[in-house]
TORKOL-4160 file (C-alpha; in steps of 0.2 Angstrom, whole numbers, padded with zeros to 4 digits, m for minus):
324
<pt num="1" X="m0374" Y="m0012" Z="m0099"/>
<pt num="2" X="m0357" Y="m0010" Z="m0090"/>
<pt num="3" X="m0342" Y="m0010" Z="m0101"/>
<pt num="4" X="m0335" Y="m0022" Z="m0088"/>
<pt num="5" X="m0351" Y="m0032" Z="m0085"/>
<pt num="6" X="m0353" Y="m0026" Z="m0067"/>
<pt num="7" X="m0371" Y="m0022" Z="m0058"/>
<pt num="8" X="m0370" Y="m0014" Z="m0041"/>
<pt num="9" X="m0383" Y="m0020" Z="m0028"/>
<pt num="10" X="m0389" Y="m0007" Z="m0015"/>
<pt num="11" X="m0401" Y="m0014" Z="m0001"/>
<pt num="12" X="m0409" Y="0001" Z="0006"/>
<pt num="13" X="m0422" Y="0007" Z="0020"/>
<pt num="14" X="m0424" Y="0024" Z="0027"/>
<pt num="15" X="m0407" Y="0028" Z="0022"/>
<pt num="16" X="m0407" Y="0048" Z="0028"/>
<pt num="17" X="m0395" Y="0060" Z="0022"/>
<pt num="18" X="m0381" Y="0048" Z="0019"/>
<pt num="19" X="m0389" Y="0040" Z="0003"/>
<pt num="20" X="m0389" Y="0054" Z="m0006"/>
<pt num="21" X="m0370" Y="0056" Z="m0004"/>
<pt num="22" X="m0367" Y="0038" Z="m0006"/>
<pt num="23" X="m0376" Y="0039" Z="m0022"/>
<pt num="24" X="m0368" Y="0054" Z="m0029"/>
<pt num="25" X="m0350" Y="0047" Z="m0025"/>
<pt num="26" X="m0356" Y="0030" Z="m0034"/>
<pt num="27" X="m0361" Y="0038" Z="m0050"/>
<pt num="28" X="m0345" Y="0047" Z="m0051"/>
<pt num="29" X="m0335" Y="0031" Z="m0052"/>
<pt num="30" X="m0327" Y="0028" Z="m0069"/>
<pt num="31" X="m0335" Y="0017" Z="m0082"/>
<pt num="32" X="m0352" Y="0009" Z="m0085"/>
<pt num="33" X="m0362" Y="0000" Z="m0073"/>
<pt num="34" X="m0379" Y="m0004" Z="m0069"/>
<pt num="35" X="m0387" Y="m0001" Z="m0051"/>
<pt num="36" X="m0401" Y="m0011" Z="m0043"/>
<pt num="37" X="m0409" Y="m0006" Z="m0027"/>
<pt num="38" X="m0419" Y="m0018" Z="m0016"/>
<pt num="39" X="m0428" Y="m0007" Z="m0003"/>
<pt num="40" X="m0437" Y="m0015" Z="0011"/>
<pt num="41" X="m0450" Y="m0002" Z="0018"/>
<pt num="42" X="m0442" Y="0015" Z="0018"/>
<pt num="43" X="m0455" Y="0029" Z="0022"/>
<pt num="44" X="m0443" Y="0044" Z="0023"/>
<pt num="45" X="m0440" Y="0050" Z="0006"/>
<pt num="46" X="m0428" Y="0036" Z="0002"/>
<pt num="47" X="m0439" Y="0030" Z="m0013"/>
<pt num="48" X="m0441" Y="0047" Z="m0021"/>
<pt num="49" X="m0422" Y="0049" Z="m0021"/>
<pt num="50" X="m0418" Y="0033" Z="m0028"/>
<pt num="51" X="m0430" Y="0036" Z="m0043"/>
<pt num="52" X="m0421" Y="0052" Z="m0047"/>
<pt num="53" X="m0406" Y="0042" Z="m0051"/>
<pt num="54" X="m0402" Y="0029" Z="m0064"/>
<pt num="55" X="m0406" Y="0016" Z="m0053"/>
<pt num="56" X="m0418" Y="0000" Z="m0055"/>
<pt num="57" X="m0428" Y="m0002" Z="m0041"/>
<pt num="58" X="m0437" Y="m0016" Z="m0032"/>
<pt num="59" X="m0448" Y="m0015" Z="m0016"/>
<pt num="60" X="m0450" Y="m0030" Z="m0004"/>
<pt num="61" X="m0460" Y="m0029" Z="0014"/>
<pt num="62" X="m0450" Y="m0026" Z="0028"/>
<pt num="63" X="m0454" Y="m0043" Z="0036"/>
<pt num="64" X="m0446" Y="m0052" Z="0020"/>
<pt num="65" X="m0429" Y="m0044" Z="0021"/>
<pt num="66" X="m0415" Y="m0057" Z="0026"/>
<pt num="67" X="m0396" Y="m0051" Z="0024"/>
<pt num="68" X="m0392" Y="m0066" Z="0013"/>
<pt num="69" X="m0408" Y="m0070" Z="0003"/>
<pt num="70" X="m0411" Y="m0051" Z="m0001"/>
<pt num="71" X="m0394" Y="m0049" Z="m0008"/>
<pt num="72" X="m0396" Y="m0065" Z="m0018"/>
<pt num="73" X="m0412" Y="m0057" Z="m0025"/>
<pt num="74" X="m0405" Y="m0040" Z="m0030"/>
<pt num="75" X="m0391" Y="m0051" Z="m0038"/>
<pt num="76" X="m0404" Y="m0062" Z="m0047"/>
<pt num="77" X="m0408" Y="m0045" Z="m0057"/>
<pt num="78" X="m0393" Y="m0042" Z="m0064"/>
<pt num="79" X="m0392" Y="m0040" Z="m0084"/>
<pt num="80" X="m0386" Y="m0057" Z="m0092"/>
<pt num="81" X="m0369" Y="m0048" Z="m0096"/>
<pt num="82" X="m0363" Y="m0043" Z="m0079"/>
<pt num="83" X="m0349" Y="m0054" Z="m0074"/>
<pt num="84" X="m0346" Y="m0046" Z="m0058"/>
<pt num="85" X="m0359" Y="m0042" Z="m0043"/>
<pt num="86" X="m0355" Y="m0027" Z="m0031"/>
<pt num="87" X="m0363" Y="m0026" Z="m0015"/>
<pt num="88" X="m0366" Y="m0008" Z="m0006"/>
<pt num="89" X="m0374" Y="m0002" Z="0010"/>
<pt num="90" X="m0383" Y="0014" Z="0009"/>
<pt num="91" X="m0370" Y="0021" Z="0022"/>
<pt num="92" X="m0355" Y="0016" Z="0014"/>
<pt num="93" X="m0349" Y="0031" Z="0002"/>
<pt num="94" X="m0336" Y="0027" Z="m0011"/>
<pt num="95" X="m0320" Y="0036" Z="m0013"/>
<pt num="96" X="m0311" Y="0040" Z="m0028"/>
<pt num="97" X="m0304" Y="0023" Z="m0036"/>
<pt num="98" X="m0316" Y="0012" Z="m0027"/>
<pt num="99" X="m0324" Y="0003" Z="m0042"/>
<pt num="100" X="m0307" Y="0001" Z="m0052"/>
<pt num="101" X="m0298" Y="m0006" Z="m0033"/>
<pt num="102" X="m0313" Y="m0018" Z="m0033"/>
<pt num="103" X="m0313" Y="m0026" Z="m0049"/>
<pt num="104" X="m0295" Y="m0028" Z="m0053"/>
<pt num="105" X="m0290" Y="m0044" Z="m0041"/>
<pt num="106" X="m0304" Y="m0053" Z="m0050"/>
<pt num="107" X="m0300" Y="m0047" Z="m0067"/>
<pt num="108" X="m0281" Y="m0051" Z="m0064"/>
<pt num="109" X="m0283" Y="m0068" Z="m0055"/>
<pt num="110" X="m0298" Y="m0079" Z="m0061"/>
<pt num="111" X="m0297" Y="m0089" Z="m0044"/>
<pt num="112" X="m0302" Y="m0074" Z="m0034"/>
<pt num="113" X="m0320" Y="m0075" Z="m0030"/>
<pt num="114" X="m0324" Y="m0061" Z="m0021"/>
<pt num="115" X="m0315" Y="m0044" Z="m0016"/>
<pt num="116" X="m0319" Y="m0031" Z="m0001"/>
<pt num="117" X="m0315" Y="m0015" Z="0002"/>
<pt num="118" X="m0306" Y="m0004" Z="0016"/>
<pt num="119" X="m0318" Y="0005" Z="0027"/>
<pt num="120" X="m0312" Y="0023" Z="0033"/>
<pt num="121" X="m0320" Y="0030" Z="0048"/>
<pt num="122" X="m0330" Y="0045" Z="0047"/>
<pt num="123" X="m0322" Y="0062" Z="0052"/>
<pt num="124" X="m0326" Y="0070" Z="0069"/>
<pt num="125" X="m0332" Y="0055" Z="0077"/>
<pt num="126" X="m0325" Y="0043" Z="0092"/>
<pt num="127" X="m0307" Y="0042" Z="0092"/>
<pt num="128" X="m0306" Y="0025" Z="0100"/>
<pt num="129" X="m0317" Y="0017" Z="0086"/>
<pt num="130" X="m0305" Y="0026" Z="0073"/>
<pt num="131" X="m0289" Y="0018" Z="0082"/>
<pt num="132" X="m0297" Y="0001" Z="0080"/>
<pt num="133" X="m0303" Y="0003" Z="0062"/>
<pt num="134" X="m0286" Y="0009" Z="0057"/>
<pt num="135" X="m0274" Y="0000" Z="0068"/>
<pt num="136" X="m0283" Y="m0015" Z="0075"/>
<pt num="137" X="m0294" Y="m0021" Z="0062"/>
<pt num="138" X="m0284" Y="m0025" Z="0048"/>
<pt num="139" X="m0296" Y="m0031" Z="0036"/>
<pt num="140" X="m0307" Y="m0017" Z="0039"/>
<pt num="141" X="m0297" Y="m0001" Z="0037"/>
<pt num="142" X="m0280" Y="m0007" Z="0038"/>
<pt num="143" X="m0267" Y="m0001" Z="0023"/>
<pt num="144" X="m0260" Y="m0019" Z="0018"/>
<pt num="145" X="m0268" Y="m0029" Z="0005"/>
<pt num="146" X="m0274" Y="m0046" Z="0010"/>
<pt num="147" X="m0275" Y="m0062" Z="m0001"/>
<pt num="148" X="m0282" Y="m0078" Z="0006"/>
<pt num="149" X="m0284" Y="m0096" Z="0000"/>
<pt num="150" X="m0285" Y="m0112" Z="0009"/>
<pt num="151" X="m0270" Y="m0121" Z="0007"/>
<pt num="152" X="m0266" Y="m0127" Z="0024"/>
<pt num="153" X="m0280" Y="m0135" Z="0033"/>
<pt num="154" X="m0272" Y="m0136" Z="0051"/>
<pt num="155" X="m0269" Y="m0116" Z="0049"/>
<pt num="156" X="m0287" Y="m0113" Z="0044"/>
<pt num="157" X="m0293" Y="m0121" Z="0057"/>
<pt num="158" X="m0283" Y="m0112" Z="0069"/>
<pt num="159" X="m0286" Y="m0095" Z="0062"/>
<pt num="160" X="m0303" Y="m0098" Z="0055"/>
<pt num="161" X="m0309" Y="m0080" Z="0060"/>
<pt num="162" X="m0295" Y="m0072" Z="0049"/>
<pt num="163" X="m0299" Y="m0083" Z="0034"/>
<pt num="164" X="m0317" Y="m0081" Z="0033"/>
<pt num="165" X="m0317" Y="m0061" Z="0036"/>
<pt num="166" X="m0327" Y="m0053" Z="0021"/>
<pt num="167" X="m0337" Y="m0037" Z="0024"/>
<pt num="168" X="m0349" Y="m0035" Z="0012"/>
<pt num="169" X="m0354" Y="m0016" Z="0015"/>
<pt num="170" X="m0344" Y="m0013" Z="0002"/>
<pt num="171" X="m0339" Y="m0030" Z="m0008"/>
<pt num="172" X="m0339" Y="m0039" Z="m0025"/>
<pt num="173" X="m0340" Y="m0056" Z="m0032"/>
<pt num="174" X="m0338" Y="m0066" Z="m0047"/>
<pt num="175" X="m0354" Y="m0069" Z="m0055"/>
<pt num="176" X="m0351" Y="m0087" Z="m0061"/>
<pt num="177" X="m0344" Y="m0092" Z="m0043"/>
<pt num="178" X="m0359" Y="m0082" Z="m0035"/>
<pt num="179" X="m0373" Y="m0092" Z="m0044"/>
<pt num="180" X="m0365" Y="m0108" Z="m0039"/>
<pt num="181" X="m0362" Y="m0102" Z="m0021"/>
<pt num="182" X="m0374" Y="m0088" Z="m0016"/>
<pt num="183" X="m0377" Y="m0080" Z="0001"/>
<pt num="184" X="m0386" Y="m0093" Z="0014"/>
<pt num="185" X="m0402" Y="m0088" Z="0022"/>
<pt num="186" X="m0395" Y="m0078" Z="0037"/>
<pt num="187" X="m0402" Y="m0064" Z="0049"/>
<pt num="188" X="m0382" Y="m0058" Z="0051"/>
<pt num="189" X="m0364" Y="m0064" Z="0045"/>
<pt num="190" X="m0370" Y="m0070" Z="0027"/>
<pt num="191" X="m0353" Y="m0063" Z="0022"/>
<pt num="192" X="m0343" Y="m0075" Z="0032"/>
<pt num="193" X="m0354" Y="m0088" Z="0029"/>
<pt num="194" X="m0351" Y="m0086" Z="0011"/>
<pt num="195" X="m0332" Y="m0083" Z="0013"/>
<pt num="196" X="m0331" Y="m0099" Z="0022"/>
<pt num="197" X="m0340" Y="m0108" Z="0008"/>
<pt num="198" X="m0330" Y="m0101" Z="m0006"/>
<pt num="199" X="m0313" Y="m0104" Z="0002"/>
<pt num="200" X="m0318" Y="m0123" Z="0007"/>
<pt num="201" X="m0322" Y="m0124" Z="m0013"/>
<pt num="202" X="m0304" Y="m0118" Z="m0017"/>
<pt num="203" X="m0306" Y="m0101" Z="m0022"/>
<pt num="204" X="m0298" Y="m0085" Z="m0016"/>
<pt num="205" X="m0303" Y="m0069" Z="m0007"/>
<pt num="206" X="m0295" Y="m0052" Z="m0006"/>
<pt num="207" X="m0296" Y="m0038" Z="0006"/>
<pt num="208" X="m0291" Y="m0024" Z="m0007"/>
<pt num="209" X="m0287" Y="m0007" Z="0002"/>
<pt num="210" X="m0286" Y="0001" Z="m0017"/>
<pt num="211" X="m0305" Y="0001" Z="m0014"/>
<pt num="212" X="m0310" Y="0011" Z="0000"/>
<pt num="213" X="m0327" Y="0018" Z="0006"/>
<pt num="214" X="m0331" Y="0029" Z="0022"/>
<pt num="215" X="m0342" Y="0019" Z="0033"/>
<pt num="216" X="m0343" Y="0018" Z="0051"/>
<pt num="217" X="m0357" Y="0019" Z="0066"/>
<pt num="218" X="m0356" Y="0029" Z="0081"/>
<pt num="219" X="m0367" Y="0018" Z="0093"/>
<pt num="220" X="m0372" Y="0020" Z="0109"/>
<pt num="221" X="m0364" Y="0009" Z="0123"/>
<pt num="222" X="m0380" Y="m0001" Z="0123"/>
<pt num="223" X="m0379" Y="m0003" Z="0106"/>
<pt num="224" X="m0361" Y="m0007" Z="0106"/>
<pt num="225" X="m0365" Y="m0021" Z="0118"/>
<pt num="226" X="m0377" Y="m0027" Z="0107"/>
<pt num="227" X="m0367" Y="m0027" Z="0091"/>
<pt num="228" X="m0353" Y="m0037" Z="0099"/>
<pt num="229" X="m0365" Y="m0049" Z="0105"/>
<pt num="230" X="m0371" Y="m0052" Z="0087"/>
<pt num="231" X="m0353" Y="m0052" Z="0080"/>
<pt num="232" X="m0346" Y="m0065" Z="0094"/>
<pt num="233" X="m0362" Y="m0076" Z="0092"/>
<pt num="234" X="m0359" Y="m0078" Z="0072"/>
<pt num="235" X="m0341" Y="m0080" Z="0075"/>
<pt num="236" X="m0344" Y="m0093" Z="0088"/>
<pt num="237" X="m0356" Y="m0104" Z="0077"/>
<pt num="238" X="m0344" Y="m0102" Z="0061"/>
<pt num="239" X="m0328" Y="m0105" Z="0070"/>
<pt num="240" X="m0332" Y="m0116" Z="0086"/>
<pt num="241" X="m0326" Y="m0102" Z="0096"/>
<pt num="242" X="m0334" Y="m0099" Z="0113"/>
<pt num="243" X="m0324" Y="m0113" Z="0125"/>
<pt num="244" X="m0321" Y="m0098" Z="0137"/>
<pt num="245" X="m0302" Y="m0100" Z="0135"/>
<pt num="246" X="m0289" Y="m0085" Z="0135"/>
<pt num="247" X="m0288" Y="m0070" Z="0145"/>
<pt num="248" X="m0299" Y="m0056" Z="0140"/>
<pt num="249" X="m0295" Y="m0044" Z="0154"/>
<pt num="250" X="m0276" Y="m0047" Z="0153"/>
<pt num="251" X="m0278" Y="m0040" Z="0134"/>
<pt num="252" X="m0289" Y="m0027" Z="0140"/>
<pt num="253" X="m0275" Y="m0018" Z="0150"/>
<pt num="254" X="m0265" Y="m0017" Z="0134"/>
<pt num="255" X="m0278" Y="m0010" Z="0124"/>
<pt num="256" X="m0283" Y="0003" Z="0136"/>
<pt num="257" X="m0265" Y="0007" Z="0136"/>
<pt num="258" X="m0264" Y="0008" Z="0117"/>
<pt num="259" X="m0280" Y="0020" Z="0116"/>
<pt num="260" X="m0274" Y="0031" Z="0130"/>
<pt num="261" X="m0256" Y="0034" Z="0120"/>
<pt num="262" X="m0268" Y="0037" Z="0105"/>
<pt num="263" X="m0279" Y="0049" Z="0112"/>
<pt num="264" X="m0265" Y="0061" Z="0120"/>
<pt num="265" X="m0258" Y="0061" Z="0100"/>
<pt num="266" X="m0273" Y="0068" Z="0094"/>
<pt num="267" X="m0274" Y="0087" Z="0089"/>
<pt num="268" X="m0290" Y="0090" Z="0101"/>
<pt num="269" X="m0294" Y="0101" Z="0115"/>
<pt num="270" X="m0289" Y="0094" Z="0133"/>
<pt num="271" X="m0306" Y="0093" Z="0140"/>
<pt num="272" X="m0310" Y="0083" Z="0125"/>
<pt num="273" X="m0297" Y="0070" Z="0127"/>
<pt num="274" X="m0301" Y="0069" Z="0145"/>
<pt num="275" X="m0318" Y="0066" Z="0142"/>
<pt num="276" X="m0314" Y="0052" Z="0128"/>
<pt num="277" X="m0302" Y="0045" Z="0141"/>
<pt num="278" X="m0314" Y="0042" Z="0155"/>
<pt num="279" X="m0327" Y="0036" Z="0141"/>
<pt num="280" X="m0314" Y="0024" Z="0134"/>
<pt num="281" X="m0316" Y="0010" Z="0149"/>
<pt num="282" X="m0335" Y="0010" Z="0147"/>
<pt num="283" X="m0334" Y="0007" Z="0128"/>
<pt num="284" X="m0322" Y="m0008" Z="0132"/>
<pt num="285" X="m0334" Y="m0014" Z="0144"/>
<pt num="286" X="m0347" Y="m0014" Z="0132"/>
<pt num="287" X="m0338" Y="m0022" Z="0118"/>
<pt num="288" X="m0331" Y="m0036" Z="0130"/>
<pt num="289" X="m0347" Y="m0040" Z="0139"/>
<pt num="290" X="m0355" Y="m0041" Z="0123"/>
<pt num="291" X="m0342" Y="m0053" Z="0114"/>
<pt num="292" X="m0342" Y="m0063" Z="0130"/>
<pt num="293" X="m0360" Y="m0067" Z="0131"/>
<pt num="294" X="m0361" Y="m0068" Z="0113"/>
<pt num="295" X="m0350" Y="m0083" Z="0113"/>
<pt num="296" X="m0362" Y="m0091" Z="0124"/>
<pt num="297" X="m0377" Y="m0086" Z="0114"/>
<pt num="298" X="m0381" Y="m0106" Z="0109"/>
<pt num="299" X="m0383" Y="m0108" Z="0128"/>
<pt num="300" X="m0394" Y="m0095" Z="0132"/>
<pt num="301" X="m0412" Y="m0094" Z="0134"/>
<pt num="302" X="m0422" Y="m0087" Z="0119"/>
<pt num="303" X="m0429" Y="m0071" Z="0130"/>
<pt num="304" X="m0410" Y="m0066" Z="0132"/>
<pt num="305" X="m0405" Y="m0067" Z="0115"/>
<pt num="306" X="m0419" Y="m0057" Z="0110"/>
<pt num="307" X="m0415" Y="m0044" Z="0124"/>
<pt num="308" X="m0397" Y="m0044" Z="0120"/>
<pt num="309" X="m0395" Y="m0046" Z="0100"/>
<pt num="310" X="m0396" Y="m0030" Z="0091"/>
<pt num="311" X="m0402" Y="m0040" Z="0074"/>
<pt num="312" X="m0416" Y="m0045" Z="0083"/>
<pt num="313" X="m0422" Y="m0029" Z="0088"/>
<pt num="314" X="m0420" Y="m0024" Z="0068"/>
<pt num="315" X="m0429" Y="m0040" Z="0064"/>
<pt num="316" X="m0444" Y="m0035" Z="0076"/>
<pt num="317" X="m0446" Y="m0017" Z="0069"/>
<pt num="318" X="m0437" Y="m0009" Z="0083"/>
<pt num="319" X="m0426" Y="0002" Z="0074"/>
<pt num="320" X="m0431" Y="0013" Z="0059"/>
<pt num="321" X="m0417" Y="0012" Z="0049"/>
<pt num="322" X="m0404" Y="m0003" Z="0046"/>
<pt num="323" X="m0387" Y="m0002" Z="0046"/>
<pt num="324" X="m0374" Y="m0016" Z="0044"/>
């Protein structure tokens, strides 16, 4: 059993080559901990690979998978001595120091209910995505620690998206809190729902860049649209966004300027820079259109939601693997 009382819960399905990299990096972390994997229908060798590591493996039918309830199931299998539960997706590769950084805020402050890691983009991928992860999305790839507690209700309502940001591709929760406030049944955004629930119950959350994983997705433009449709739809339901206010097209111009300046600073051949400059408006169009339509998700007919939603397509088995 873990010397710090930690259980790591992995959710797996057809993990491919990255899952071995993740497992090797996980078991290089210091200290003792137990690992529980919940697999929902792998057919690519993932099960055989998991059995070659010191992992307790549970299997569920693919149709029973739920982002919230499946994580709760994995946590329920933790040994009695575990004081903390960490959640890690099959494609989030821990960096050195990941585990101490993830646990330290909860060890130092009993009011901290959950901690989530910094996510760095994989090398050699989309430089536009890289810029956003590192420079725009502060509670994703940003270098600065963020501690959040609900002390000003008006500010919380005004900036709820900032407050409830919590990313469980790599996160840890205090077990005694999690047993009182588990994840809700959710096909998506279970981490944001949980963050809202624990903040409104009076606990703190911490974004801790000292704990780092490598985790990013190179989506096609169509998948980029679908992912942002789901992201925006979830946020609209949780924050009340979607009124149509704001000037997204006006903000887009500033983003394009920053992207272009970033691309021109990159050490890459000229033809690649020009290629990404030409790709850039289409990437933003996919993000913007998915976001705008996702904010109106509640008013859309079911057939259109099924067409636009990436999570709906995953649930219907239209993707072999599952990413978050």
